[in-house]
DRENDO-1510 file (C-alpha; in Angstrom, 1 decimal, always signed):
<recs>
REC; n; res; u; v; w
REC; 1; UNK; -8.6; +39.6; -1.4 .
REC; 2; UNK; -6.1; +40.6; +1.3 .
REC; 3; UNK; -4.7; +38.5; +4.1 .
REC; 4; UNK; -7.3; +39.5; +6.7 .
REC; 5; UNK; -10.1; +39.0; +4.2 .
REC; 6; UNK; -9.0; +35.4; +3.5 .
REC; 7; UNK; -8.7; +34.7; +7.2 .
REC; 8; UNK; -12.2; +36.0; +7.7 .
REC; 9; UNK; -13.6; +33.7; +4.9 .
REC; 10; UNK; -12.2; +30.6; +6.6 .
REC; 11; UNK; -13.3; +31.6; +10.1 .
REC; 12; UNK; -16.8; +32.0; +8.6 .
REC; 13; UNK; -16.4; +28.5; +7.1 .
REC; 14; UNK; -15.5; +27.2; +10.5 .
REC; 15; UNK; -18.7; +28.6; +12.0 .
REC; 16; UNK; -20.7; +27.0; +9.2 .
REC; 17; UNK; -19.1; +23.7; +9.8 .
REC; 18; UNK; -19.9; +24.0; +13.5 .
REC; 19; UNK; -23.6; +24.1; +12.6 .
REC; 20; UNK; -23.6; +20.9; +10.5 .
REC; 21; UNK; -25.9; +18.2; +11.9 .
REC; 22; UNK; -26.1; +14.5; +11.2 .
REC; 23; UNK; -29.2; +14.9; +9.0 .
REC; 24; UNK; -27.4; +17.0; +6.4 .
REC; 25; UNK; -28.1; +15.3; +3.0 .
REC; 26; UNK; -24.5; +15.5; +1.8 .
REC; 27; UNK; -23.4; +13.3; +4.7 .
REC; 28; UNK; -25.7; +10.5; +3.6 .
REC; 29; UNK; -24.7; +11.0; +0.0 .
REC; 30; UNK; -21.0; +10.8; +0.9 .
REC; 31; UNK; -21.7; +7.6; +2.9 .
REC; 32; UNK; -23.7; +6.0; +0.1 .
REC; 33; UNK; -20.8; +6.8; -2.3 .
REC; 34; UNK; -18.1; +5.5; +0.1 .
REC; 35; UNK; -19.2; +3.3; +2.9 .
REC; 36; UNK; -16.0; +3.9; +4.9 .
REC; 37; UNK; -17.3; +7.5; +5.5 .
REC; 38; UNK; -19.9; +6.8; +8.1 .
REC; 39; UNK; -22.0; +9.7; +9.4 .
REC; 40; UNK; -20.1; +9.6; +12.7 .
REC; 41; UNK; -16.7; +9.7; +11.0 .
REC; 42; UNK; -17.7; +12.5; +8.7 .
REC; 43; UNK; -19.1; +14.5; +11.6 .
REC; 44; UNK; -15.9; +14.0; +13.6 .
REC; 45; UNK; -13.8; +15.4; +10.7 .
REC; 46; UNK; -16.2; +18.3; +10.2 .
REC; 47; UNK; -16.2; +19.3; +13.8 .
REC; 48; UNK; -12.4; +19.0; +14.0 .
REC; 49; UNK; -12.1; +21.5; +11.2 .
REC; 50; UNK; -14.8; +23.7; +12.7 .
REC; 51; UNK; -12.6; +23.9; +15.8 .
REC; 52; UNK; -9.4; +24.6; +13.9 .
REC; 53; UNK; -10.9; +27.4; +11.8 .
REC; 54; UNK; -11.5; +29.7; +14.6 .
REC; 55; UNK; -10.1; +33.1; +13.8 .
REC; 56; UNK; -7.7; +33.2; +16.7 .
REC; 57; UNK; -6.2; +29.8; +15.8 .
REC; 58; UNK; -5.8; +30.8; +12.2 .
REC; 59; UNK; -4.0; +34.0; +13.2 .
REC; 60; UNK; -1.8; +32.1; +15.6 .
REC; 61; UNK; -0.9; +29.6; +12.9 .
REC; 62; UNK; +0.0; +32.3; +10.3 .
REC; 63; UNK; +1.6; +35.0; +12.5 .
REC; 64; UNK; +5.2; +33.8; +12.0 .
REC; 65; UNK; +5.0; +33.8; +8.2 .
REC; 66; UNK; +6.0; +36.7; +5.9 .
REC; 67; UNK; +3.5; +36.6; +3.0 .
REC; 68; UNK; +4.7; +38.3; -0.2 .
REC; 69; UNK; +2.4; +40.7; -2.1 .
REC; 70; UNK; +0.8; +38.4; -4.6 .
REC; 71; UNK; -0.1; +40.6; -7.5 .
REC; 72; UNK; +0.2; +37.5; -9.7 .
REC; 73; UNK; -0.8; +34.5; -7.6 .
REC; 74; UNK; +0.6; +31.1; -8.4 .
REC; 75; UNK; -1.6; +28.2; -9.5 .
REC; 76; UNK; -1.0; +25.2; -7.3 .
REC; 77; UNK; -2.2; +21.8; -8.4 .
REC; 78; UNK; -3.4; +19.8; -5.4 .
REC; 79; UNK; -3.9; +16.0; -5.9 .
REC; 80; UNK; -5.8; +14.9; -2.8 .
REC; 81; UNK; -6.0; +11.6; -1.0 .
REC; 82; UNK; -9.3; +10.2; +0.1 .
REC; 83; UNK; -8.6; +7.7; +2.8 .
REC; 84; UNK; -10.4; +9.7; +5.6 .
REC; 85; UNK; -13.0; +12.5; +5.3 .
REC; 86; UNK; -11.5; +15.9; +4.3 .
REC; 87; UNK; -7.9; +14.7; +4.5 .
REC; 88; UNK; -7.0; +17.0; +1.6 .
REC; 89; UNK; -8.5; +20.1; +3.2 .
REC; 90; UNK; -5.3; +21.3; +4.9 .
REC; 91; UNK; -3.5; +21.6; +1.5 .
REC; 92; UNK; -6.5; +23.5; +0.1 .
REC; 93; UNK; -6.6; +25.8; +3.1 .
REC; 94; UNK; -2.9; +26.5; +2.8 .
REC; 95; UNK; -3.0; +27.4; -0.9 .
REC; 96; UNK; -6.0; +29.6; -0.6 .
REC; 97; UNK; -5.1; +31.4; +2.6 .
REC; 98; UNK; -1.7; +32.2; +1.2 .
REC; 99; UNK; -3.4; +34.0; -1.7 .
REC; 100; UNK; -2.7; +31.4; -4.4 .
REC; 101; UNK; -5.0; +29.6; -6.8 .
REC; 102; UNK; -5.9; +26.0; -6.2 .
REC; 103; UNK; -6.2; +23.6; -9.1 .
REC; 104; UNK; -7.9; +20.8; -7.3 .
REC; 105; UNK; -8.1; +17.1; -8.2 .
REC; 106; UNK; -10.3; +15.6; -5.5 .
REC; 107; UNK; -10.1; +12.0; -4.6 .
REC; 108; UNK; -13.0; +9.9; -6.0 .
REC; 109; UNK; -13.4; +8.5; -2.4 .
REC; 110; UNK; -13.9; +12.0; -0.9 .
REC; 111; UNK; -15.5; +13.9; -3.8 .
REC; 112; UNK; -18.9; +14.5; -2.2 .
REC; 113; UNK; -17.9; +16.0; +1.1 .
REC; 114; UNK; -14.9; +17.9; -0.2 .
REC; 115; UNK; -16.9; +19.5; -3.0 .
REC; 116; UNK; -19.6; +20.5; -0.6 .
REC; 117; UNK; -17.0; +22.2; +1.6 .
REC; 118; UNK; -15.6; +24.1; -1.4 .
REC; 119; UNK; -19.2; +25.1; -2.3 .
REC; 120; UNK; -19.5; +26.7; +1.1 .
REC; 121; UNK; -16.2; +28.6; +0.7 .
REC; 122; UNK; -17.6; +30.1; -2.6 .
REC; 123; UNK; -21.0; +30.8; -1.1 .
REC; 124; UNK; -19.2; +32.8; +1.7 .
REC; 125; UNK; -17.0; +34.7; -0.7 .
REC; 126; UNK; -18.0; +34.5; -4.4 .
REC; 127; UNK; -14.6; +35.9; -5.4 .
REC; 128; UNK; -13.2; +32.5; -4.5 .
REC; 129; UNK; -14.5; +31.2; -7.8 .
REC; 130; UNK; -11.4; +32.9; -9.3 .
REC; 131; UNK; -9.1; +31.0; -6.9 .
REC; 132; UNK; -10.5; +27.5; -7.0 .
REC; 133; UNK; -10.5; +25.3; -10.1 .
REC; 134; UNK; -11.3; +21.7; -10.5 .
REC; 135; UNK; -8.9; +19.5; -12.6 .
REC; 136; UNK; -11.8; +17.7; -14.3 .
REC; 137; UNK; -12.9; +21.1; -15.7 .
REC; 138; UNK; -9.5; +22.6; -16.5 .
REC; 139; UNK; -7.4; +19.4; -16.7 .
REC; 140; UNK; -4.2; +19.1; -14.8 .
REC; 141; UNK; -2.2; +21.6; -16.7 .
REC; 142; UNK; -1.1; +25.2; -16.6 .
REC; 143; UNK; +0.1; +25.2; -13.0 .
REC; 144; UNK; +3.2; +26.5; -11.3 .
REC; 145; UNK; +3.7; +23.9; -8.6 .
REC; 146; UNK; +2.1; +20.7; -7.3 .
REC; 147; UNK; +1.2; +19.2; -3.9 .
REC; 148; UNK; +0.4; +15.5; -4.4 .
REC; 149; UNK; -0.5; +12.8; -1.9 .
REC; 150; UNK; -0.8; +9.1; -2.8 .
REC; 151; UNK; +0.5; +5.6; -2.4 .
REC; 152; UNK; +4.1; +4.7; -2.8 .
REC; 153; UNK; +3.3; +3.4; -6.3 .
REC; 154; UNK; +1.5; +6.6; -7.4 .
REC; 155; UNK; +4.4; +8.6; -5.9 .
REC; 156; UNK; +6.8; +7.1; -8.4 .
REC; 157; UNK; +4.5; +8.3; -11.2 .
REC; 158; UNK; +4.3; +11.7; -9.5 .
REC; 159; UNK; +8.1; +12.0; -9.3 .
REC; 160; UNK; +8.4; +11.4; -13.0 .
REC; 161; UNK; +5.4; +13.4; -14.2 .
REC; 162; UNK; +6.1; +16.5; -12.0 .
REC; 163; UNK; +9.9; +16.3; -12.2 .
REC; 164; UNK; +10.1; +19.7; -13.9 .
REC; 165; UNK; +7.8; +21.5; -11.5 .
REC; 166; UNK; +8.3; +22.7; -7.9 .
REC; 167; UNK; +6.6; +19.9; -6.0 .
REC; 168; UNK; +5.7; +18.6; -2.6 .
REC; 169; UNK; +5.1; +14.8; -3.0 .
REC; 170; UNK; +3.9; +12.5; -0.2 .
REC; 171; UNK; +4.1; +8.7; +0.0 .
REC; 172; UNK; +2.6; +6.3; +2.4 .
REC; 173; UNK; +3.4; +6.9; +6.0 .
REC; 174; UNK; +2.3; +5.1; +9.2 .
REC; 175; UNK; +2.1; +6.0; +12.9 .
REC; 176; UNK; +3.1; +4.0; +15.9 .
REC; 177; UNK; +2.7; +4.0; +19.7 .
REC; 178; UNK; +5.4; +3.3; +22.2 .
REC; 179; UNK; +4.3; +1.7; +25.4 .
REC; 180; UNK; +6.2; +1.5; +28.6 .
REC; 181; UNK; +3.9; -0.9; +30.5 .
REC; 182; UNK; +3.0; +1.8; +33.0 .
REC; 183; UNK; +0.0; +3.1; +31.0 .
REC; 184; UNK; -3.2; +3.9; +32.9 .
REC; 185; UNK; -6.6; +2.4; +31.9 .
REC; 186; UNK; -7.5; +5.9; +30.6 .
REC; 187; UNK; -4.4; +6.1; +28.5 .
REC; 188; UNK; -5.1; +2.7; +27.0 .
REC; 189; UNK; -8.7; +3.8; +26.3 .
REC; 190; UNK; -7.3; +6.8; +24.5 .
REC; 191; UNK; -4.9; +4.6; +22.5 .
REC; 192; UNK; -8.0; +2.8; +21.2 .
REC; 193; UNK; -9.0; +6.1; +19.6 .
REC; 194; UNK; -5.6; +6.3; +17.9 .
REC; 195; UNK; -6.0; +2.8; +16.6 .
REC; 196; UNK; -9.7; +2.7; +15.5 .
REC; 197; UNK; -10.9; +6.2; +14.5 .
REC; 198; UNK; -11.6; +6.3; +10.8 .
REC; 199; UNK; -11.3; +2.5; +10.9 .
REC; 200; UNK; -7.5; +2.9; +11.2 .
REC; 201; UNK; -7.3; +4.1; +7.6 .
REC; 202; UNK; -5.4; +7.4; +8.3 .
REC; 203; UNK; -1.7; +7.9; +8.2 .
REC; 204; UNK; -2.0; +9.3; +11.7 .
REC; 205; UNK; -3.7; +6.1; +13.0 .
REC; 206; UNK; -1.6; +3.9; +15.2 .
REC; 207; UNK; -0.9; +0.7; +13.2 .
REC; 208; UNK; +2.2; -0.4; +15.1 .
REC; 209; UNK; +3.1; -0.9; +18.7 .
REC; 210; UNK; +6.5; -1.0; +20.4 .
REC; 211; UNK; +6.1; -2.8; +23.8 .
REC; 212; UNK; +8.7; -3.7; +26.5 .
REC; 213; UNK; +9.7; -7.3; +27.0 .
REC; 214; UNK; +7.1; -9.1; +29.2 .
REC; 215; UNK; +4.4; -6.6; +28.3 .
REC; 216; UNK; +0.9; -7.8; +29.3 .
REC; 217; UNK; -1.5; -7.2; +26.4 .
REC; 218; UNK; -4.7; -8.0; +28.4 .
REC; 219; UNK; -5.4; -4.5; +29.8 .
REC; 220; UNK; -5.1; -3.1; +26.3 .
REC; 221; UNK; -7.6; -5.7; +24.9 .
REC; 222; UNK; -10.0; -4.7; +27.7 .
REC; 223; UNK; -9.6; -1.0; +26.8 .
REC; 224; UNK; -10.2; -1.7; +23.2 .
REC; 225; UNK; -13.6; -3.3; +23.9 .
REC; 226; UNK; -15.2; +0.1; +23.5 .
REC; 227; UNK; -14.7; -0.3; +19.7 .
REC; 228; UNK; -16.1; -3.9; +19.6 .
REC; 229; UNK; -19.0; -2.8; +17.4 .
REC; 230; UNK; -16.6; -1.9; +14.6 .
REC; 231; UNK; -16.9; -5.5; +13.5 .
REC; 232; UNK; -20.5; -4.7; +12.4 .
REC; 233; UNK; -19.2; -2.6; +9.6 .
REC; 234; UNK; -19.3; -4.8; +6.5 .
REC; 235; UNK; -16.1; -3.5; +4.9 .
REC; 236; UNK; -14.1; -3.7; +8.1 .
REC; 237; UNK; -15.5; -7.2; +8.9 .
REC; 238; UNK; -14.4; -8.4; +5.4 .
REC; 239; UNK; -10.8; -7.3; +6.1 .
REC; 240; UNK; -10.8; -8.9; +9.5 .
REC; 241; UNK; -12.2; -12.2; +8.2 .
REC; 242; UNK; -9.7; -12.3; +5.4 .
REC; 243; UNK; -6.6; -11.7; +7.5 .
REC; 244; UNK; -7.8; -14.0; +10.2 .
REC; 245; UNK; -8.2; -16.8; +7.7 .
REC; 246; UNK; -4.8; -16.0; +6.2 .
REC; 247; UNK; -3.0; -16.2; +9.5 .
REC; 248; UNK; -4.8; -19.4; +10.5 .
REC; 249; UNK; -4.0; -21.0; +7.1 .
REC; 250; UNK; -0.3; -20.0; +7.5 .
REC; 251; UNK; -0.3; -21.0; +11.1 .
REC; 252; UNK; +1.1; -17.6; +12.0 .
REC; 253; UNK; +0.9; -17.0; +15.8 .
REC; 254; UNK; -1.5; -14.1; +16.6 .
REC; 255; UNK; -4.0; -12.9; +19.2 .
REC; 256; UNK; -7.6; -12.2; +18.3 .
REC; 257; UNK; -10.3; -10.5; +20.3 .
REC; 258; UNK; -13.1; -10.9; +17.8 .
REC; 259; UNK; -12.6; -7.6; +16.0 .
REC; 260; UNK; -8.8; -7.0; +15.9 .
REC; 261; UNK; -5.9; -9.2; +15.2 .
REC; 262; UNK; -2.7; -8.5; +17.1 .
REC; 263; UNK; +0.5; -10.0; +15.8 .
REC; 264; UNK; +4.2; -9.8; +16.6 .
REC; 265; UNK; +6.0; -8.6; +13.5 .
REC; 266; UNK; +8.9; -6.2; +12.8 .
REC; 267; UNK; +7.0; -4.6; +10.0 .
REC; 268; UNK; +5.9; -1.0; +10.4 .
REC; 269; UNK; +2.8; -1.3; +8.3 .
REC; 270; UNK; -0.2; -3.3; +9.5 .
REC; 271; UNK; -3.1; -4.4; +7.2 .
REC; 272; UNK; -6.6; -3.0; +8.1 .
REC; 273; UNK; -8.0; -4.8; +11.2 .
REC; 274; UNK; -4.5; -6.0; +12.2 .
REC; 275; UNK; -2.2; -4.3; +14.7 .
REC; 276; UNK; +1.5; -5.3; +14.6 .
REC; 277; UNK; +3.8; -5.1; +17.6 .
REC; 278; UNK; +7.5; -5.4; +18.3 .
REC; 279; UNK; +9.3; -6.0; +21.6 .
REC; 280; UNK; +12.1; -3.9; +22.9 .
REC; 281; UNK; +14.4; -4.3; +25.9 .
REC; 282; UNK; +16.2; -1.0; +26.0 .
REC; 283; UNK; +15.5; +2.7; +25.1 .
REC; 284; UNK; +18.3; +2.4; +22.6 .
REC; 285; UNK; +16.3; -0.2; +20.7 .
REC; 286; UNK; +13.4; +2.2; +20.5 .
REC; 287; UNK; +15.5; +5.0; +19.2 .
REC; 288; UNK; +17.1; +2.6; +16.6 .
REC; 289; UNK; +13.7; +1.6; +15.4 .
REC; 290; UNK; +12.5; +5.2; +15.0 .
REC; 291; UNK; +15.7; +6.1; +13.2 .
REC; 292; UNK; +15.5; +3.2; +10.9 .
REC; 293; UNK; +11.9; +4.1; +9.9 .
REC; 294; UNK; +12.0; +7.8; +10.2 .
REC; 295; UNK; +11.1; +8.4; +6.5 .
REC; 296; UNK; +8.0; +6.3; +6.8 .
REC; 297; UNK; +6.6; +7.5; +10.2 .
REC; 298; UNK; +3.9; +10.1; +10.3 .
REC; 299; UNK; +3.7; +10.5; +14.1 .
REC; 300; UNK; +4.7; +8.8; +17.3 .
REC; 301; UNK; +2.2; +8.3; +20.1 .
REC; 302; UNK; +3.3; +7.8; +23.7 .
REC; 303; UNK; +3.5; +9.3; +27.2 .
REC; 304; UNK; +7.1; +10.6; +26.8 .
REC; 305; UNK; +7.6; +14.3; +27.2 .
REC; 306; UNK; +9.7; +14.4; +24.1 .
REC; 307; UNK; +8.3; +17.3; +22.1 .
REC; 308; UNK; +7.7; +15.2; +18.9 .
REC; 309; UNK; +5.6; +12.5; +20.6 .
REC; 310; UNK; +1.9; +12.9; +20.6 .
REC; 311; UNK; -0.2; +12.2; +23.8 .
REC; 312; UNK; -2.5; +9.1; +23.7 .
REC; 313; UNK; -5.8; +9.9; +22.0 .
REC; 314; UNK; -4.5; +12.9; +20.1 .
REC; 315; UNK; -3.1; +11.3; +16.9 .
REC; 316; UNK; -6.3; +12.2; +15.0 .
REC; 317; UNK; -6.4; +15.8; +16.4 .
REC; 318; UNK; -3.6; +17.5; +14.5 .
REC; 319; UNK; -3.0; +21.2; +14.9 .
REC; 320; UNK; -2.8; +23.6; +12.0 .
REC; 321; UNK; +1.0; +23.4; +12.4 .
REC; 322; UNK; +1.1; +19.6; +12.1 .
REC; 323; UNK; +2.0; +19.4; +8.5 .
REC; 324; UNK; +1.8; +16.0; +6.7 .
REC; 325; UNK; +5.3; +14.4; +6.5 .
REC; 326; UNK; +6.6; +17.3; +8.6 .
REC; 327; UNK; +6.9; +19.6; +5.5 .
REC; 328; UNK; +5.8; +23.2; +6.0 .
REC; 329; UNK; +3.3; +23.7; +3.2 .
REC; 330; UNK; +2.9; +27.5; +3.8 .
REC; 331; UNK; +6.7; +28.0; +3.6 .
REC; 332; UNK; +6.8; +25.8; +0.5 .
REC; 333; UNK; +4.3; +28.2; -1.1 .
REC; 334; UNK; +6.0; +31.4; +0.1 .
REC; 335; UNK; +9.3; +30.1; -1.3 .
REC; 336; UNK; +7.8; +29.9; -4.8 .
REC; 337; UNK; +7.8; +33.7; -5.1 .
</recs>
């Protein structure tokens, strides 16, 4: 398959995804297998990809790359995460659209939906059976390079196991929002999306706030009320109840609105159902915090015009060029040849 053919396959996939409805059996199956994957959250991920896979967007994404003639494509092992629906799809897309072979190890948490999407790719273009292999069928061997996403603990294993292969290894990363105190009600409502979409389980979800000294949290709590029903989700409620009890037992000062705990803490990472915040007095303190944690930050949300900050409400709407950890996967693949 040539380049234009591959682009055509994925644009057709985008159209198919745009036609998915909430009554599709695979959505219910994925939810029963993993209760974090509610129908609404799966539909959001599917529609996001349907939007990104438009032919003009694919062409715009790829136009700056010089793809080599792959008479002998490389086999790229992809070890996928499964914290949110289809989180591993960008790696799969990058490998296949560059003309390489994907040896896929899907996450057990996202096996149903991911395998359904892969089945659609093969249904659109049966030749893709020669370009997509599953690790459980072929085992994780006989590959030329690896892209692996996992926790910090699993990353240590990856670093050892794949030390002799070209690799792109990702650890845990978190995202934060920087508030000025001048945010509008609309911006705070959009911030709620950054915090709560996918239950806050994505690396692009805001799990940390930097707020100015004297910041009034009440307007933010009011804006967050639109997600109050999240407490009705059993798994989320269990996390909330556990951390609430823990903070009360330890007499840790915190704020609680009935479905989210907000706590002042210098840590970048927040447990599920908890939002940490730190106070700053000067812009230099903000920049120092960002510099200190730069290797652990996925994205920064805020109203600043700085080109690397994401507008409120957009953290879970990455573009095709928004590579995880800021590492260009397409260029990584091109450089293998």
